[in-house]
LODO-636889 format. One line per field, with one value per residue (C-alpha): residue in three letters; x negated, y negated, z; residue number from 1. Coordinates in steps of 0.05 Angstrom, whole numbers. Layout:
residues N
aa = [ALA,...]
c1 = [X,...]
c2 = [Y,...]
c3 = [Z,...]
i = [NUM,...]
end
This chain:
residues 352
aa = [MET,LEU,THR,PHE,MET,PHE,ALA,VAL,LEU,PHE,ALA,LEU,PHE,PRO,SER,ARG,MET,SER,SER,LEU,LYS,GLU,MET,GLU,GLU,ARG,ARG,GLY,GLY,ASP,VAL,ASP,THR,GLY,PHE,LEU,PRO,SER,LEU,LYS,ARG,LEU,ALA,ARG,ASN,LYS,ALA,LEU,VAL,THR,GLN,THR,LEU,ALA,THR,SER,CYS,LEU,SER,THR,ALA,VAL,LEU,ILE,TYR,VAL,TYR,TYR,ASP,ARG,ALA,TYR,VAL,GLN,ALA,ARG,PHE,ARG,ILE,GLU,SER,ILE,ARG,GLN,ASP,PRO,ARG,THR,SER,ARG,GLY,LEU,SER,ASP,ILE,PHE,ARG,ALA,LEU,VAL,ILE,ILE,PHE,PHE,VAL,MET,ILE,PHE,ARG,VAL,ARG,PHE,SER,ALA,ARG,ARG,PRO,ASP,GLY,VAL,LYS,ALA,ASN,THR,ALA,SER,ARG,VAL,ALA,GLY,VAL,ILE,CYS,VAL,PHE,VAL,ALA,ILE,PHE,PHE,VAL,VAL,LEU,SER,ALA,LEU,GLY,CYS,ASP,THR,GLY,THR,ILE,SER,GLY,LEU,GLN,THR,GLY,ASN,TYR,LEU,GLN,PRO,ALA,CYS,SER,ARG,THR,CYS,GLY,CYS,THR,SER,GLU,ARG,TYR,GLY,TYR,SER,PRO,VAL,CYS,THR,LEU,ASP,THR,GLY,MET,THR,TYR,PHE,SER,PRO,CYS,HIS,ALA,GLY,CYS,THR,LYS,TYR,GLU,ASP,LEU,ASN,GLY,PHE,LEU,LEU,PHE,GLN,ASN,CYS,ALA,CYS,SER,SER,GLY,THR,LEU,ARG,ALA,VAL,ARG,GLY,SER,CYS,THR,LEU,ASP,SER,CYS,MET,PHE,VAL,TYR,SER,ALA,TYR,GLN,VAL,VAL,TYR,THR,VAL,MET,LEU,ALA,VAL,SER,ALA,SER,SER,PHE,LEU,MET,GLN,GLY,MET,ALA,VAL,ILE,ARG,ALA,VAL,ARG,PRO,ALA,ASP,LYS,VAL,THR,ALA,VAL,GLY,ALA,SER,LEU,SER,VAL,VAL,ALA,LEU,LEU,SER,PHE,VAL,ILE,GLY,HIS,VAL,ILE,TYR,MET,PHE,ILE,SER,TYR,GLN,THR,CYS,ALA,TYR,SER,ALA,ASN,GLY,GLY,CYS,LEU,LEU,HIS,ALA,PRO,THR,LEU,TRP,ILE,ALA,CYS,ALA,THR,SER,ALA,LEU,LEU,ALA,ALA,MET,ALA,ALA,VAL,GLY,SER,LEU,VAL,ALA,SER,ARG,MET,PRO,THR,GLY,ILE,ASN,GLU,PRO,THR,THR,GLU,LEU]
c1 = [-1376,-1300,-1296,-1334,-1288,-1224,-1255,-1265,-1195,-1164,-1212,-1194,-1120,-1078,-1043,-967,-927,-912,-839,-831,-861,-803,-754,-784,-772,-701,-681,-718,-654,-609,-646,-649,-723,-716,-756,-695,-658,-722,-736,-665,-674,-740,-711,-656,-710,-719,-776,-815,-803,-823,-885,-906,-900,-942,-996,-996,-1008,-1066,-1097,-1096,-1126,-1183,-1198,-1193,-1233,-1288,-1290,-1308,-1353,-1418,-1391,-1368,-1437,-1467,-1417,-1418,-1491,-1528,-1555,-1578,-1532,-1543,-1616,-1636,-1685,-1725,-1708,-1632,-1627,-1562,-1585,-1590,-1526,-1487,-1507,-1493,-1426,-1403,-1423,-1384,-1322,-1326,-1335,-1272,-1232,-1256,-1233,-1163,-1159,-1174,-1133,-1069,-1075,-1122,-1099,-1025,-1002,-933,-964,-941,-874,-868,-846,-907,-955,-926,-929,-1003,-1017,-983,-1024,-1088,-1069,-1066,-1139,-1155,-1123,-1163,-1228,-1213,-1200,-1269,-1302,-1271,-1296,-1367,-1409,-1473,-1504,-1521,-1553,-1546,-1564,-1594,-1543,-1483,-1439,-1364,-1353,-1383,-1454,-1500,-1570,-1620,-1653,-1723,-1711,-1663,-1719,-1737,-1684,-1657,-1610,-1596,-1526,-1557,-1579,-1537,-1553,-1626,-1641,-1710,-1736,-1789,-1843,-1854,-1784,-1744,-1691,-1655,-1647,-1599,-1655,-1731,-1719,-1672,-1729,-1773,-1820,-1861,-1904,-1896,-1937,-1909,-1933,-1903,-1834,-1841,-1842,-1882,-1866,-1916,-1918,-1848,-1830,-1778,-1831,-1867,-1930,-1951,-1910,-1893,-1829,-1809,-1753,-1690,-1652,-1682,-1631,-1644,-1675,-1620,-1564,-1597,-1564,-1495,-1503,-1521,-1461,-1419,-1445,-1427,-1356,-1349,-1369,-1320,-1264,-1273,-1276,-1212,-1179,-1195,-1162,-1102,-1098,-1100,-1041,-1001,-1011,-989,-926,-910,-914,-876,-820,-793,-765,-816,-787,-800,-871,-906,-861,-867,-943,-942,-889,-921,-990,-961,-928,-991,-1032,-985,-977,-1050,-1093,-1051,-1010,-1057,-1117,-1087,-1081,-1154,-1174,-1137,-1173,-1238,-1223,-1204,-1267,-1316,-1372,-1414,-1385,-1413,-1388,-1322,-1351,-1366,-1439,-1432,-1373,-1364,-1363,-1287,-1284,-1268,-1195,-1201,-1218,-1160,-1114,-1136,-1121,-1051,-1038,-1064,-1016,-959,-981,-977,-906,-885,-912,-881,-814,-819,-830,-762,-724,-693,-725,-664,-697,-699,-768,-793,-803,-875,-903,-965]
c2 = [332,321,374,423,404,422,485,507,486,531,588,587,572,616,676,680,702,776,765,717,768,814,758,747,819,818,753,759,768,720,654,621,611,565,501,452,490,495,421,405,447,412,342,359,384,324,356,368,299,265,308,293,218,227,265,209,158,200,213,139,121,172,190,119,90,141,110,41,68,46,-24,-26,-8,-64,-115,-99,-77,-106,-35,-18,41,50,69,101,64,116,80,84,146,183,249,287,257,276,350,347,315,372,422,387,385,460,472,432,467,536,518,499,559,607,572,569,632,687,691,687,747,713,648,578,545,484,438,461,448,379,362,382,343,281,285,292,232,191,206,189,121,110,127,77,24,40,36,-31,-57,-34,-92,-131,-198,-193,-263,-300,-282,-339,-366,-334,-389,-390,-321,-340,-326,-371,-351,-392,-449,-423,-362,-387,-393,-319,-292,-242,-187,-160,-141,-80,-47,-83,-102,-89,-136,-162,-204,-257,-251,-324,-354,-292,-302,-245,-247,-206,-174,-181,-220,-268,-278,-296,-236,-213,-156,-101,-49,20,44,114,89,24,-31,-95,-149,-204,-271,-287,-358,-367,-354,-416,-387,-314,-306,-236,-200,-130,-84,-88,-145,-186,-158,-86,-69,-103,-67,2,28,3,33,100,98,83,145,188,161,164,239,256,218,258,323,309,285,350,388,345,360,434,428,383,432,488,448,437,511,535,485,517,583,635,628,552,552,544,487,455,454,424,373,352,344,306,256,250,236,184,147,153,149,100,56,64,51,-14,-37,-25,-57,-119,-121,-110,-168,-216,-199,-198,-250,-233,-203,-190,-154,-139,-104,-130,-127,-153,-161,-209,-179,-189,-122,-94,-106,-43,-3,-35,-18,55,54,29,82,137,112,114,187,204,177,212,279,273,255,313,360,340,355,422,458,495,564,614,621,668,637,617,580,540]
c3 = [1526,1520,1467,1510,1569,1531,1504,1576,1595,1542,1558,1631,1622,1670,1639,1634,1693,1692,1709,1651,1605,1625,1615,1545,1527,1553,1519,1455,1414,1452,1435,1368,1357,1297,1298,1302,1356,1396,1387,1411,1474,1487,1478,1531,1579,1624,1664,1599,1570,1637,1644,1570,1583,1648,1608,1556,1611,1640,1572,1556,1623,1620,1547,1519,1577,1560,1490,1523,1578,1544,1532,1604,1629,1587,1611,1686,1698,1636,1625,1553,1533,1460,1462,1527,1570,1610,1674,1660,1618,1621,1589,1654,1682,1620,1628,1702,1688,1643,1697,1750,1704,1692,1767,1785,1730,1755,1826,1802,1755,1812,1862,1822,1778,1796,1868,1845,1807,1795,1772,1793,1779,1733,1789,1833,1777,1765,1839,1844,1780,1808,1873,1833,1790,1853,1867,1793,1803,1867,1832,1776,1828,1859,1790,1776,1844,1831,1805,1816,1803,1730,1728,1662,1590,1551,1502,1538,1566,1584,1553,1484,1457,1416,1397,1436,1399,1412,1366,1313,1262,1270,1223,1274,1252,1321,1300,1266,1331,1384,1454,1474,1532,1549,1608,1601,1655,1668,1666,1689,1637,1602,1528,1482,1443,1433,1370,1405,1454,1396,1405,1346,1375,1426,1460,1481,1549,1552,1538,1577,1524,1534,1483,1464,1428,1452,1430,1487,1540,1561,1595,1585,1521,1545,1561,1586,1564,1606,1639,1695,1744,1728,1796,1836,1796,1796,1860,1840,1771,1802,1847,1784,1751,1810,1817,1741,1741,1798,1764,1700,1738,1777,1713,1679,1737,1728,1654,1670,1718,1671,1613,1658,1677,1605,1588,1650,1640,1577,1554,1530,1460,1460,1486,1419,1398,1468,1464,1392,1407,1474,1443,1384,1431,1474,1412,1387,1453,1476,1415,1376,1422,1482,1441,1414,1487,1501,1434,1455,1522,1486,1438,1495,1536,1477,1484,1423,1361,1291,1229,1262,1323,1394,1412,1482,1530,1588,1657,1657,1621,1688,1666,1623,1687,1725,1668,1672,1746,1732,1678,1725,1779,1727,1709,1782,1789,1725,1746,1816,1786,1737,1797,1823,1758,1740,1680,1661,1664,1720,1749,1803,1872,1887,1947,1958]
i = [1,2,3,4,5,6,7,8,9,10,11,12,13,14,15,16,17,18,19,20,21,22,23,24,25,26,27,28,29,30,31,32,33,34,35,36,37,38,39,40,41,42,43,44,45,46,47,48,49,50,51,52,53,54,55,56,57,58,59,60,61,62,63,64,65,66,67,68,69,70,71,72,73,74,75,76,77,78,79,80,81,82,83,84,85,86,87,88,89,90,91,92,93,94,95,96,97,98,99,100,101,102,103,104,105,106,107,108,109,110,111,112,113,114,115,116,117,118,119,120,121,122,123,124,125,126,127,128,129,130,131,132,133,134,135,136,137,138,139,140,141,142,143,144,145,146,147,148,149,150,151,152,153,154,155,156,157,158,159,160,161,162,163,164,165,166,167,168,169,170,171,172,173,174,175,176,177,178,179,180,181,182,183,184,185,186,187,188,189,190,191,192,193,194,195,196,197,198,199,200,201,202,203,204,205,206,207,208,209,210,211,212,213,214,215,216,217,218,219,220,221,222,223,224,225,226,227,228,229,230,231,232,233,234,235,236,237,238,239,240,241,242,243,244,245,246,247,248,249,250,251,252,253,254,255,256,257,258,259,260,261,262,263,264,265,266,267,268,269,270,271,272,273,274,275,276,277,278,279,280,281,282,283,284,285,286,287,288,289,290,291,292,293,294,295,296,297,298,299,300,301,302,303,304,305,306,307,308,309,310,311,312,313,314,315,316,317,318,319,320,321,322,323,324,325,326,327,328,329,330,331,332,333,334,335,336,337,338,339,340,341,342,343,344,345,346,347,348,349,350,351,352]
end
């Protein structure tokens, strides 16, 4: 979905300003287009450097959070996210999410390019990106606030997990397939997986699994797929998906405006170097340093780990969402500051 989103971003990226094309023709022989001279000019461009740092913050807040989205859903709503439960399937929502992202990008592309033959100045693009980042931060705050009573999982206490005694003789290897909650019918207790509930048989009723001979069940010896709090968390989980979709769509629009600001803030001869250098810095800060931050949060909130991976997080994983809100706010501040900085090039006057 993210690859498709960025393909659309590049396909719909605004064309160059006609006036800058004329400037490029007039100044083509006056500027040293070598790599090192271009890099020196970019390093002295305060607006470009500040905007690149703001883009790094937003990339970390959004793209790294997407990597932990499934773990977040499991921790906050106890929803099975690895294998889709028909009651909580995200197949349609994933398709709808991509369409919403494309729709938002189309709106910003038309608003700030097609109806403006002279294009948009770098400071205008940075200012718009900063305002959008404020909304991204607000959406992350809402996401971190969404939660429900997830009850208790048998064996999960004080942030650590230990397999229940009633199923320790079953030889479970649940770490192979991860979190797959079941709810016993008589005790109303949620277990990490069918094996951890001591179940040995199951019946498939058109995708609705009914487990039998469950050693951890005292009466009926039966359990059903999903946590015992699935019904009470369903509405909040649906609200999470809606806010999550809007957040990604708004973020895509901000990425579009930030990319426009980077390109418009440099001389025509430096555009290629600016794009490469900016993306390199974003990749280093977001997908290396930023990812380490979220890995640390994941490690601190992990309740059940096996083979070097976390199978289940504690509900305190909302810290990751709050961190994204903080980073989005920093991206907003960076973009707004960049909009106040001179770019060092002469741009035609444009108005919103």
